[in-house]
N, C-alpha and C positions, 0 to 999 in steps of 0.2 A: 346314735350319733350325737344329735344336738341335746345338750343338757339344759333344761330350763328350770327356773325356780320361781315360786311365788314371791311377792314382796309386800311390805307394809308401806303402801303408798302415802305420800304427802299430798293433801288436797286443800283447796280453799274451804274455809269453815262453812257450816250449813247456811248461815245468813248470806254470805257472799255467793255460795253455789247456787242459790235460788235465782241469781242473775248472772249466771256463768258467762253469757255472751260478752259481758263487759271486761272479762279478764283473760279470755283466751287470745291467742295471737298466731299469725302465720309462722312457719318455720324460718330459721335464720337465713336460709339461702333462697327463699322466695319472697320474703317480705320487701316491699318496695320502700323507697325513701319517704314517699308521701304517707304510706301506711304507718311507718315507724313514727313519724312526727305526730300523727294523730293518736297512736297508742301510748306514746310517752306522756301525753297530757293526763292520762289516768295513772295516779301514783301507785295503784295496786295491780296494774296489768302485768301479765307474765312476761312481756317484752323486756322488763327491767332485769329479769334473771337470764333470759336467753340471748338478748342482744343489748347488753347494758350500755348506757350512754354516759361516758366519763373519760377523763384523761387515762385513768387506769380502769378499764372496764371490769376486769375480774374482781378487783378490790371493791368496786361499787356494788357488784352483784353479791359478794360475800356479806357486806354490811347490810344490804337490804334483806337478804335471806335470813340472817340472824335476827333482825328486827321482826320480820314476819312470823318467824317461828316463836319468838319470845312473846309476842303480843297475841298469838292465836289466829293470825290471819291465815296461816297455813297450819293444818293439823295432821298428825300422822294416824292412819288407821291402826287400831289395836291388834287386829288379826292379820296375818298374811293372806294374800289372795291373788288370784289371776283375774284381771280386769277385762271384762267383755266390752268391746268398743265397736259400735255399729255406725256407719255412715250412710245416710239416705241422700240420694242425689239424682239429678236428671241431666241428660246430655242435651246440648243445643239442638233444636229441631225435633226432639223426641218427647212424647208425653209419658213415657214409661218412667216410673220411679225405681231406681236400683237401690239395693242395700248391700253394701260391702260389709261382711261379717268378719270379725277378727277378735284378737285378745292381746292385751299387753302383759308382759312378764319380764323377768330377768333371764337373759341367756348368757351362757359363758362366753367371754370375749375370745373367740377362737382366732388364731393366726390363720391367714389365708392358706398357708402351706398345710394346715391340718385337714383341709378339704371337707370341712363341716359347714361353715358359712362361706358361700360362694359369691364373688363379686361379678358385676358385668361392665363396670367402667372404672377408669383410673381416676385418681384424685389430684387435687392441687395442694402442694405442701403447705402453702401459706394458710389455707383454710383449715387443714388438719391441725396445724400448730395452734390456731386460734381456738379451736374446739378443745384441744388437749389442755391448754392453759386454763381455760374457763372451768373445765371439769376438775382439774387438779386443785384449783383454789376453792371452788364451791363444794366439790364432792357431791354435786347434785346434777341429775340428768333431767332436763326440763321438757324434753319431748322424746317420743319413741321413734327410732328408726323403723323402716318398714321392711319386713322379711316375708318370704313366701315358702310354704311347705306344700306338699301335694298329698292329698288324702281323697281318693276317689269314693270312699265310703261315707264321707262327710260325718264321721262319728262325733267330733267335737262340737259341731253346730247344734246338736241337740241340747248339750249343756249350756251353750251360749244363749240359745233361745229361751231356755228356762230362766236364766239369770236376768234376761232383759224384761221379764215380767215385773221386775221390781227395780227400775233404774235409779241410779244415784242422782243423776241430773242429765239435762240435755240442752243443747243449744237450740235457739229458735232458727237461726241460720247463720253459718259462719261466713268468713270473708269470700269464699268461693261458691256460696250458695248451697252448701250441704247442711244437713242437720246431723249433728253428732250426739250420740247417746252412750253413756257410761254405766256399767253395772259391775258387780263384783261376785266372784265365786270363792267361797271360803271353806267349802267342804273338803276335808283332807283327802278322802277317797277319790273324789272327782279330780282334785288337783294332781294326785298321783297318776291318774289315768291320762291327763294331759301330758305329764312327763313321759309316760310309757310310749304314747303315740309319737312324740317328737324324738324320743331316743332312737327310733328306727329310721329317722329321715335327716336329709341335708336341708339346709335353709339357703335360699337365694336372697341376697340382699337387693331389694328393689329400689329403695330410696334411703338416703342417709349415709352414704359411704364416708363422708368426711367426719360425721359424728361417731361412726363406728370405729374409724381409724384413730380418732381422738381417744376413745376408750382403750384401744389396743396400746397406744403410746403410754397412757397413764398406767395401765396394768404392767407393762414392761418396766416402767420406772419404779413402781412399788415392789415388784418381784425382785429387782436387782438388789434390794436391801437385804435379802436372805431371810431365813427363818420363817418361811411362809407355809401355810397348810394347803393352799389351793382353794379354800372356802372363804377367804376374806371377801367382803363386799365388793371391793374394787376389781375382782376377777370377773364381774358381771356387768351386763349392758342392758338398758331398757329397750325392748323391741316390741313392735306391733306385728303380730303374725296373722297372715290371711292365707286361705286355701287356694292354691294355684289352679285347682280344678273347678273353682266357682265361676259362674257366668257373670257375676257382678264385679269382676276384676277388670278394670279398664286402663288401657295404655293409649294415650293420645299422641298424635304425630307432632314432631317438632321440625318445622320447615327451616331451610337455610336461606338466609338473606345475604346476597353478595354485595357488600358495601363498596367493593372495588373489583374490577377485572383488569389486573395489572398489564398495562401496555397494549391492550386489545380494544378495538372497536367492537360494537355489537355484531357487526357483519363478520368480522374476523373470528369472534368467539363461535358463531354458528358454523363457520367453515371448519373449525378444529373439532367441534362436537360431531360433525358428520363423519369423521374418521372412525368413531366408536359407536355412534347412535343412529338409529333411524329417527329423523327429525321431521315431525309433521306439524305444520301450522294449524292452529285451531281458532275458530271465530271468536268464542267467548271465553275469556280467562276464568270466569266464575265456574265454568264447567270442569276445570282441571282436576279437582279431587275425584269427581265421578269418573272422568275419563281414564285415570290411572288406577282406580280402585281395584285391588285384587290381582293386578297384573305384575308378574315378576320382572324385576329390573326396569320398571317404568317410572318415569319422573315427569313432573310438570315444570315448564320453564316460562317465566314472564320476563320479557326483555324488550326494552324500547317500545312499550305499549302493545306488544304482540305476544300472544300465548302460543306455546308449542308443547306437543307431547314428545318426550324423549323415550326411546326403548332401545336398550343396549343390544347391539348385534350379538347373537349367540356365540359367534366365533371369537369375538373380542374378549370375552371373559377370561380366556386362557392367558391373556397378557397381564392379569392381575397377580403381581409377583410379591406382594407384601408378605412378610414372615408371620403368618397367622394361620389359623385353622380354616378348613373348608367351611365350617359353620359360619364363620365371620365373613369369609369371601363371598358367600352366597347372599348376604344381606343387601337389600337395596341401598342402604346408606353407605355401605362399603364401596359399592359401585359408584355412588355419587362422589365420595371423597377421593377415590383413586382416579377415576376417569375424568372427572370434571375439575376438582380442586388441584390434583396433582398433574395430570396429563395436559389438560387444557389451560389451566391458569398458572402452572409451574410451581405450586407450593408443595414441595417434595416431602413425603413421609408423614406418618401420624404425629410425630413429636412437633414438627414445624407447623402443622396444621392446628394443633391444639393451642399454640401461642400466636397464630396469625390473626391480626386485628381486622382483616378484611371480611370476616364472616360473622354474622349474628344469628342467633337461634330464636326463632319466633314460632309460637304455637298457633297464633290466630292467623288464619288463611287470609282474611280480608285485610288485615294489617299489612301483610306482605305486599299485596297489590298496591295498597295506598302509599306505602313508603317508596315503592318504585316510581309510582306516578308523581309523587312530590319531589323526586330527585334525591331522596335520602339514601337510596341504594341503587346500584346499577341493574341488579336482576334478583329474582326470587326463584328458588328451587323448591318445588312442592313435592312432598313425599307421602307415601302410605305410612300408616302406623305400624310399628313392630308388633308381632304377635307374641303371645305368651309362650307358644311353642318355640319360637326363635330365641327368646330370652333363655329358656331352659336349655336349649341345644348349645348355645354359646357358653353358658356357664359351665355345663358338664364337659365341655371340650377344653376347659382350662384357659380360655382366651377372654378378651374383653372387647366390647363394641366400640365403634367410633364415638366421639363425645356427643353428649346430649342425644342419645339414641331413644331413650324412653322417658315418658312423662306419665307416671302412674297417677291416676286420678280417681277420687280426690286426694289431696294431700292430707296427712294427719295434721292436727293442730297442736300448738303448744299451750301449756296451762291447764290441760285437762287432768293430768296426773304427773306428779313429780316423783323421782326415785332417788333416794339417798344411797350412796355407796361409801358413807363415812365409816370410820373404824368403829364408832358406837353401835353400828348396826350388828356387829359381830355378836353382841349380847342378846340377840333375838332368841328367845327360848324355843321358838318354833322351828328355827332354821334347820337343825339337825334331823328333824323328822323327814325332810324332803331332800336331804343331801344324798348325792350319788358318790361312791368312792372315787377318789382321784387316782389318776394313773401313777 
């Protein structure tokens, strides 16, 4: 199914790589304004290529890229490889150190209809256009999207562990507290085995839908010119692939903060909720995550200084009439969006909810309570995290989840590895060794 290819990565030169923490950056869609301003002060930080600051951002990125390549700030590896990428991290309140194991490579930029790369969320056109324009002008991918494949035998991890015995570089600690390590596999036989394993599998896109669709848009634009072989560099996309069967894959909950409850008092909202939910007052709001943990269709509510446990009445679920699959209807978040945001608050349908300014998406539970207490929001809806099994079930059903359903943690970082899809890469003498025949 999925065709992957090694690449000759562009990386910071050895002198700069020795201090790689100074040059990596958060992904474009999670970097805060405060982080951006701090990173912009370093003239060699990767933020200048991924989120350029200028009247014409793409032109500024092209100029900087050409300068960095010409002066040796960025250098291209001589041999193609698959890049092992490990992230070591801890979760709040836990002493266990996790290690998410994966690898970066090129994957063919498949259309959704080809059913090879599967999505679980919709995208915003403006963000897709932004990424597509930057890619078209620079022909450089500054960070890998995150894809999931499933291998219960964990065959590829043996090769990855071996590569990690000789890392290229590692961060001391990135912006989210993780330690990132990069290594490379350049053994042709091993690379072909990676290709064989992925050729039998679909890939679920965990993170980076906008960047992936930007690659699709650019591929379509180039293919429209005709006279193509299917092996041109712009047919491929930089992806970080991890094993969905691993225990070190973490999805964090994203809570809903109601900035407004249109036309309702708190009392009236509770009365409407009781039509669909069993509503139980709770003494301590800080206990809400534990109270709802592992319970189907259970949510926490913090409203007017009072905590509540909400549990959907089983007979109410049949009222959920959105045109989607049963796998999506069974999600806690779908229950929240249908019965609370649509039925109770009157924001009808997924499309209207995606653009409704009355909801904010917040991962930090304590922040949710504090913003309600400060009067910045009317209520907080606390949710369980989505499971990997639910993500896979929804993707294989051909549907998408409600917005901001998943937050895969930790995020990959920008600046660790750059991937060129410029026409000059076609001259790579090694490329045809790994090419699969095109349809």
